[in-house]
C-alpha positions as CSV (number, residue, x, y, z in Angstrom):
1,M,29.1,-10.0,-1.6
2,V,27.5,-10.0,-5.1
3,T,27.1,-12.6,-7.8
4,T,30.0,-11.2,-9.8
5,G,32.5,-13.1,-7.6
6,Q,33.6,-14.2,-4.1
7,P,36.2,-12.5,-1.9
8,S,39.5,-13.9,-0.7
9,P,39.6,-15.2,2.9
10,A,40.7,-13.4,6.0
11,T,41.4,-10.1,4.5
12,R,39.9,-6.7,4.1
13,T,39.3,-6.3,0.3
14,D,36.9,-5.5,-2.5
15,L,34.0,-7.8,-1.7
16,S,33.3,-8.6,-5.4
17,T,36.8,-9.9,-6.2
18,P,37.3,-13.6,-7.0
19,A,37.6,-16.0,-4.1
20,V,40.4,-18.3,-3.0
21,D,38.3,-19.8,-0.2
22,P,34.6,-19.2,-0.3
23,D,34.3,-20.1,3.4
24,G,36.8,-17.5,4.6
25,I,35.8,-14.3,6.5
26,V,36.2,-11.0,4.7
27,T,35.6,-7.4,5.9
28,G,35.1,-4.5,3.6
29,A,33.2,-1.3,2.9
30,L,29.5,-0.9,1.8
31,A,30.5,0.4,-1.6
32,D,32.4,-2.9,-2.3
33,L,29.0,-4.7,-2.5
34,A,27.9,-2.8,-5.6
35,P,29.3,-4.1,-8.9
36,A,29.5,-0.5,-10.2
37,S,29.6,2.9,-8.7
38,G,26.4,3.7,-6.9
39,W,23.3,1.4,-6.4
40,S,21.4,1.9,-9.6
41,R,19.5,-1.3,-8.9
42,P,19.5,-4.1,-6.3
43,V,22.3,-6.7,-6.2
44,L,21.8,-10.4,-5.6
45,L,23.9,-11.6,-2.7
46,D,25.7,-14.9,-2.6
47,A,27.1,-14.9,0.9
48,D,26.1,-14.2,4.5
49,L,26.6,-10.6,5.6
50,L,26.5,-8.4,8.6
51,I,26.4,-4.7,7.7
52,L,27.0,-2.1,10.4
53,V,26.3,1.4,9.3
54,T,29.1,3.8,10.5
55,H,28.4,7.1,8.7
56,G,25.5,8.9,7.0
57,H,21.8,8.6,6.8
58,G,19.7,6.8,4.2
59,S,17.9,3.6,3.6
60,A,18.6,-0.1,2.7
61,E,16.2,-2.1,0.6
62,L,16.5,-5.7,1.7
63,D,14.3,-8.1,-0.2
64,F,12.1,-5.1,-1.2
65,R,11.6,-3.8,2.4
66,A,12.8,-0.2,2.9
67,L,14.8,0.0,6.2
68,P,16.0,3.4,7.6
69,C,19.7,3.5,8.2
70,R,21.9,5.7,10.4
71,P,25.0,5.1,12.4
72,G,24.4,2.1,14.6
73,T,22.0,0.4,12.2
74,L,22.8,-3.3,11.8
75,L,21.6,-5.5,8.9
76,R,21.8,-9.3,8.6
77,A,21.6,-10.4,5.0
78,R,21.5,-13.9,3.6
79,P,22.7,-15.5,0.4
80,G,20.0,-15.2,-2.3
81,Q,18.5,-11.9,-1.0
82,V,18.7,-8.7,-2.9
83,L,20.1,-5.5,-1.4
84,R,20.3,-1.9,-2.3
85,C,21.6,0.9,-0.1
86,L,20.6,4.5,-0.8
87,G,21.7,7.8,0.9
88,P,24.4,10.4,0.4
89,Q,27.7,9.2,1.9
90,L,26.0,6.3,3.6
91,D,28.9,3.9,4.6
92,A,29.2,0.8,6.7
93,T,31.6,-2.0,7.7
94,V,30.6,-5.3,6.0
95,V,31.5,-8.7,7.4
96,R,31.1,-11.6,4.9
97,W,31.4,-15.4,5.6
98,G,30.8,-18.6,3.7
99,P,28.4,-21.5,4.4
100,A,31.0,-23.7,6.3
101,T,32.7,-20.9,8.2
102,L,30.9,-21.5,11.5
103,R,30.7,-25.3,11.2
104,G,31.4,-26.9,14.6
105,L,30.7,-23.8,16.6
106,D,27.6,-23.5,18.8
107,V,26.1,-20.4,17.1
108,D,23.0,-19.8,15.0
109,P,23.4,-16.9,12.6
110,D,19.7,-16.9,11.9
111,A,19.0,-16.0,15.5
112,V,20.2,-12.5,14.5
113,P,17.4,-10.2,13.4
114,A,17.5,-8.9,9.8
115,Y,17.4,-5.3,11.1
116,R,18.3,-3.6,14.4
117,Q,19.1,-0.1,15.5
118,L,21.8,-0.4,18.1
119,A,22.1,2.1,21.0
120,G,24.0,2.7,24.2
121,E,26.3,0.0,25.6
122,D,25.1,-2.5,23.1
123,E,26.1,-0.3,20.2
124,D,29.5,0.3,21.8
125,A,30.2,-3.4,22.3
126,V,29.1,-4.4,18.7
127,I,31.1,-1.6,17.1
128,S,34.2,-2.6,19.2
129,E,33.9,-6.3,18.1
130,V,33.3,-5.5,14.4
131,T,36.2,-3.0,14.4
132,Q,38.5,-5.6,16.0
133,L,37.5,-8.3,13.6
134,A,38.2,-5.9,10.6
135,V,41.6,-5.0,12.1
136,D,42.6,-8.6,12.6
137,A,41.4,-9.6,9.2
138,D,43.7,-7.0,7.7
139,R,46.6,-7.4,10.1
140,H,46.8,-11.2,10.0
141,A,45.9,-11.8,6.4
142,G,47.6,-15.0,5.1
143,M,48.6,-16.2,8.6
144,P,47.6,-19.8,9.4
145,A,46.1,-18.9,12.8
146,A,44.0,-16.1,11.4
147,A,41.2,-18.3,10.2
148,A,40.5,-19.8,13.6
149,L,40.8,-16.3,15.3
150,L,38.3,-14.8,12.9
151,R,35.9,-17.7,13.1
152,H,35.7,-17.3,16.9
153,Q,35.5,-13.6,16.8
154,L,32.5,-13.9,14.4
155,A,30.9,-16.5,16.6
156,V,31.1,-14.2,19.6
157,L,29.7,-11.3,17.7
158,L,26.7,-13.3,16.4
159,L,26.1,-14.7,19.9
160,R,26.1,-11.2,21.4
161,L,23.7,-9.9,18.7
162,S,21.3,-12.9,19.3
163,L,21.2,-12.1,23.0
164,L,20.5,-8.4,22.8
165,P,17.3,-7.3,24.5
166,G,14.5,-5.6,22.8
167,G,14.5,-7.6,19.6
168,E,11.6,-9.5,18.0
169,E,9.5,-11.5,20.4
170,R,9.8,-15.2,19.6
171,A,6.9,-17.5,19.9
172,T,6.9,-20.3,22.5
173,P,8.1,-23.5,20.8
174,R,5.2,-25.8,19.9
175,A,4.4,-28.5,17.4
176,E,3.0,-26.1,14.8
177,T,6.3,-24.1,14.9
178,E,8.4,-27.1,14.2
179,T,6.1,-28.3,11.4
180,F,6.2,-24.9,9.9
181,R,10.0,-24.8,9.9
182,R,10.2,-28.2,8.4
183,M,7.9,-27.2,5.7
184,C,9.9,-24.0,5.0
185,R,13.0,-26.1,4.6
186,E,11.3,-28.4,2.1
187,V,9.8,-25.4,0.2
188,E,13.3,-23.9,0.0
189,R,14.5,-27.0,-1.7
190,G,11.5,-27.6,-3.9
191,Y,9.7,-24.3,-4.8
192,R,11.2,-24.3,-8.3
193,H,9.6,-27.6,-9.0
194,T,6.2,-27.7,-7.2
195,R,3.8,-25.3,-5.6
196,R,1.4,-28.0,-4.5
197,V,0.8,-28.3,-0.7
198,E,0.0,-32.0,-1.3
199,D,3.6,-32.6,-2.4
200,Y,5.1,-31.0,0.7
201,A,2.7,-32.9,2.9
202,A,3.8,-36.2,1.4
203,Q,7.5,-35.3,1.8
204,L,7.0,-34.5,5.4
205,G,4.7,-37.4,6.1
206,C,1.7,-35.4,7.3
207,S,-1.6,-34.1,6.0
208,V,-2.4,-30.9,4.0
209,R,-4.5,-29.9,7.0
210,T,-1.6,-30.2,9.3
211,L,0.6,-27.9,7.2
212,T,-2.2,-25.4,6.7
213,R,-2.8,-25.3,10.5
214,A,0.9,-24.8,11.2
215,C,1.2,-22.0,8.6
216,L,-1.9,-20.2,9.9
217,A,-0.6,-20.5,13.5
218,V,2.8,-19.1,12.8
219,T,2.1,-16.6,10.0
220,G,-1.6,-16.1,9.7
221,R,-1.4,-17.3,6.1
222,S,-2.3,-20.7,4.5
223,A,0.3,-23.2,3.4
224,K,-0.5,-22.4,-0.3
225,Q,0.0,-18.7,0.4
226,V,3.4,-19.4,2.0
227,I,4.6,-21.4,-1.0
228,D,3.3,-18.9,-3.6
229,E,4.9,-16.0,-1.7
230,R,8.3,-17.8,-1.8
231,V,8.0,-18.2,-5.5
232,A,7.0,-14.6,-6.0
233,L,9.9,-13.4,-3.9
234,Q,12.4,-15.4,-6.0
235,A,10.8,-14.0,-9.2
236,S,11.1,-10.5,-7.8
237,R,14.7,-11.0,-6.9
238,L,15.6,-12.2,-10.4
239,L,13.6,-9.5,-12.1
240,A,15.2,-6.7,-10.1
241,A,18.8,-7.9,-9.9
242,T,19.4,-9.7,-13.2
243,D,18.9,-9.1,-16.9
244,E,17.6,-12.7,-17.4
245,P,14.6,-12.7,-19.9
246,I,11.3,-12.7,-18.1
247,A,10.1,-15.9,-19.9
248,R,13.2,-17.7,-18.8
249,I,12.7,-16.7,-15.2
250,G,9.2,-18.0,-15.4
251,R,10.4,-21.4,-16.8
252,R,13.0,-21.6,-14.0
253,L,10.2,-21.2,-11.4
254,G,7.9,-23.8,-13.0
255,F,5.9,-21.8,-15.5
256,P,6.4,-23.1,-19.0
257,E,4.0,-20.5,-20.4
258,P,4.9,-16.8,-20.0
259,T,1.2,-15.9,-19.7
260,N,0.8,-18.1,-16.7
261,F,3.8,-16.7,-15.0
262,G,2.6,-13.1,-15.7
263,R,-0.8,-13.9,-14.2
264,F,0.8,-15.5,-11.1
265,F,3.2,-12.6,-10.5
266,T,0.6,-9.9,-11.0
267,R,-1.7,-11.7,-8.6
268,E,1.0,-12.0,-5.9
269,V,2.9,-8.8,-6.3
270,G,0.3,-6.4,-7.7
271,V,2.1,-5.4,-10.9
272,S,3.2,-7.3,-14.0
273,P,6.8,-8.7,-14.3
274,G,7.6,-6.1,-16.9
275,A,6.4,-3.2,-14.8
276,F,8.3,-4.6,-11.8
277,R,11.5,-4.8,-13.7
278,A,11.0,-1.4,-15.3
279,A,10.8,0.1,-11.8
280,R,13.9,-1.6,-10.4
281,E,16.2,1.4,-10.8
282,Q,13.8,3.6,-8.7
283,P,13.6,3.8,-4.9
284,L,10.8,1.7,-3.6
285,P,7.5,3.5,-4.2
286,V,5.6,3.9,-0.9
287,R,2.4,2.6,-2.4
288,M,3.8,-0.2,-4.5
289,V,2.7,-3.7,-3.5
290,R,5.7,-5.8,-2.7
291,P,6.1,-9.5,-2.0
292,R,6.4,-10.5,1.7
293,P,9.7,-11.7,3.1
294,P,10.4,-15.4,3.2
295,A,8.1,-17.1,5.8
296,D,11.1,-18.4,7.7
297,S,13.1,-15.1,7.9
298,P,12.8,-12.6,10.7
299,A,11.0,-9.3,10.1
300,P,12.6,-6.0,11.0
301,A,12.4,-5.2,14.7
302,G,9.2,-3.3,15.5
303,R,7.4,-4.5,12.4
304,A,4.7,-7.1,12.3
């Protein structure tokens, strides 16, 4: 789903058509995510997605991370991320849902890794469930019972994916982990307004030292680095996927002066905002310095 619109509920359709119900479930093809033919540059997503590659070989760029794709590759993308898929005849089934779709169901979509390569019985089971969901979305479009059916099918699919073996190792729950997650939630709400660790510590009722210790324990980076990386990631998304003027992007992220924004971005990403935007229509250069993923999002399986 791209920022050009939202799809209609409970039907297989073009994923960039206007919405009737933003919390419906929609299935579609990979090409439906691009606003024009091909993927000349990344697109900014505005819905939760599961993408199951069904044909071809290529790569997906999810928040500036290049991920190899072949049949059985599964991507979990979130609203606000940027996506581009590259490869001749690369195709996939896409499942899209809105923020309230799973409300009341005991399932955590964020327990699904951002990237997995399925194989064997796991691949067969996931393909079967995605296929059935797509068939039912098309067959029962407009029927009152369809929404409940699709919600439960999606919940089962997400639960199955979260239970698959061989994914990312999860740290044992501890005080630092919970503090880190609470900070990430506050940063997500406030990074456009402040990058001061002191402000987040005050909001959470703890000390700067506590936040720094939590961030170091979970990510190996300081609290200040985690905050700045989130701002740099958002700047990168807007530079790559929109035509908004660079100075305006800087102002939206708390930099009234373009020069300050330019220095910040160059320090965090390794290139100037203008150079980053100029390269957005090219596949990711192997040596290009890219912003890290959000601190609270899972890394691809097998990666640090």
